[in-house]
C-alpha positions in Angstrom: 207.3 180.3 178.4 208.5 183.3 177.0 211.1 182.8 174.0 214.4 184.9 173.9 215.5 185.4 170.8 219.1 186.0 169.5 220.5 187.5 166.4 223.5 186.8 164.3 225.1 189.6 161.9 226.2 188.5 158.8 229.0 190.9 156.3 230.0 190.0 153.1 231.6 191.3 150.1 229.9 191.6 146.7 230.2 188.0 145.0 230.1 189.4 141.3 234.0 191.2 141.9 235.2 187.6 143.1 233.5 185.8 140.1 234.7 188.2 137.5 238.0 187.3 138.9 237.6 183.6 139.1 236.9 183.6 135.3 241.0 185.6 134.7 242.6 182.9 137.3 243.2 179.3 137.4 241.4 177.6 140.1 244.5 177.1 142.5 245.7 181.0 142.0 242.1 182.1 142.6 241.6 179.9 146.1 244.6 180.8 146.3 244.1 184.4 146.7 241.3 183.8 148.6 243.2 182.2 151.6 245.7 185.1 151.9 242.7 187.4 151.6 243.8 189.2 148.7 240.1 188.2 146.9 237.0 188.1 149.9 235.5 184.7 150.5 231.7 183.4 149.3 229.2 184.9 151.1 227.8 181.2 152.2 230.7 181.4 154.3 229.8 183.9 156.6 226.9 182.2 157.0 228.7 178.9 158.0 231.3 180.3 160.2 233.7 179.1 157.8 237.3 179.9 157.1 239.5 178.3 154.3 242.8 176.5 155.8 244.6 175.7 152.7 244.7 174.4 149.0 246.6 172.6 147.0 245.5 170.5 143.3 243.0 168.1 143.9 242.8 169.2 147.4 241.1 171.8 149.6 240.7 172.2 153.5 238.4 174.7 155.6 237.4 175.0 159.1 233.8 176.0 160.1 232.4 176.3 163.7 228.9 175.8 163.8 226.4 177.4 166.0 222.9 177.5 167.5 221.7 179.8 164.5 222.6 176.4 162.8 220.2 174.3 164.8 217.0 172.1 163.6 213.7 172.2 165.6 214.8 169.0 167.5 217.9 170.9 169.0 221.1 169.7 166.5 222.6 171.0 163.9 220.6 170.8 159.9 222.4 168.7 157.6 222.2 171.8 155.3 225.4 172.4 157.1 226.8 169.6 156.9 225.9 169.4 153.0 226.9 173.2 152.3 230.1 172.5 153.9 230.5 168.9 152.0 229.7 170.3 149.0 232.0 173.7 148.9 234.7 171.5 149.5 234.0 168.8 147.2 233.5 171.4 144.5 236.5 173.9 145.9 238.8 170.6 145.3 238.1 170.4 141.1 238.3 173.6 140.8 241.9 173.5 141.9 242.4 171.1 139.1 240.9 174.2 136.5 243.2 176.4 134.1 241.9 179.8 133.7 238.5 180.3 131.5 237.6 176.8 133.0 234.2 176.3 135.7 232.7 174.1 137.0 228.5 173.5 138.9 227.6 170.2 141.2 226.0 167.9 139.4 225.1 165.6 142.9 225.6 165.3 146.2 225.7 162.5 148.9 226.0 162.7 152.1 226.5 160.0 154.6 225.5 161.6 158.2 227.5 160.4 160.6 227.7 162.0 163.9 225.7 164.4 165.2 227.1 168.1 165.2 226.1 170.9 168.0 227.5 173.8 168.6 229.3 171.9 171.5 231.2 170.4 169.0 233.3 173.5 168.3 234.8 173.7 165.1 235.0 170.8 162.8 237.3 170.5 160.0 236.4 169.4 156.1 238.4 168.1 154.1 237.8 167.6 149.9 239.6 165.4 147.7 239.4 165.0 143.6 239.1 161.2 142.9 239.3 161.9 139.6 239.9 165.0 137.4 238.3 165.5 133.9 237.7 168.1 131.2 234.6 167.6 130.9 233.5 166.1 134.4 235.3 165.8 137.4 234.6 163.4 140.6 235.1 164.5 144.4 235.0 163.3 148.2 234.8 165.3 151.4 235.0 164.4 154.7 233.9 166.3 158.2 236.1 165.8 161.2 235.9 167.0 164.7 238.8 168.0 166.9 240.0 164.7 168.5 239.4 163.7 164.7 236.4 161.4 164.8 234.5 161.1 161.6 231.2 163.3 160.9 229.8 162.8 157.6 231.2 162.4 154.4 229.9 162.9 150.7 230.7 161.9 147.1 230.4 164.5 144.4 230.2 164.6 140.4 230.7 167.8 138.6 230.2 169.3 135.4 233.6 171.3 134.0 233.1 174.0 131.4 234.4 177.0 129.1 233.2 180.4 130.6 233.8 183.7 128.9 234.7 184.4 125.5 
């Protein structure tokens, strides 16, 4: 059997530039500027075919389109695709609640895989929302749905919140 290799080209902007801007803006302002194209999105977004849809305090929405480059060896989208989208949604939802000079990092992520995703699934929607904001820790949930609104996966996350800069 002759194996046909496929290729995918990914382009991204230097993330150090946007990281510096994140320190000077509130989380909501930072994400809004990503949404408007004023600040480049994270490089991981290019890998996941992810795009920003909306953000408001405590809530974010992304869309992503799986392709075969996201597959595991058994012919479906790898769980890491789900987890990356869900972690991004939980973290960014927390980020929308933070003032300038504050940052977060994920402490944990609990994912429930409910339905298989393949390239044929098409674009999925990822929603994240904060369940409890905080000055030292924040908690969030996220979900992935398909175009028909079927729930594909869910997650809960806790994030550490801390001051940055100087």
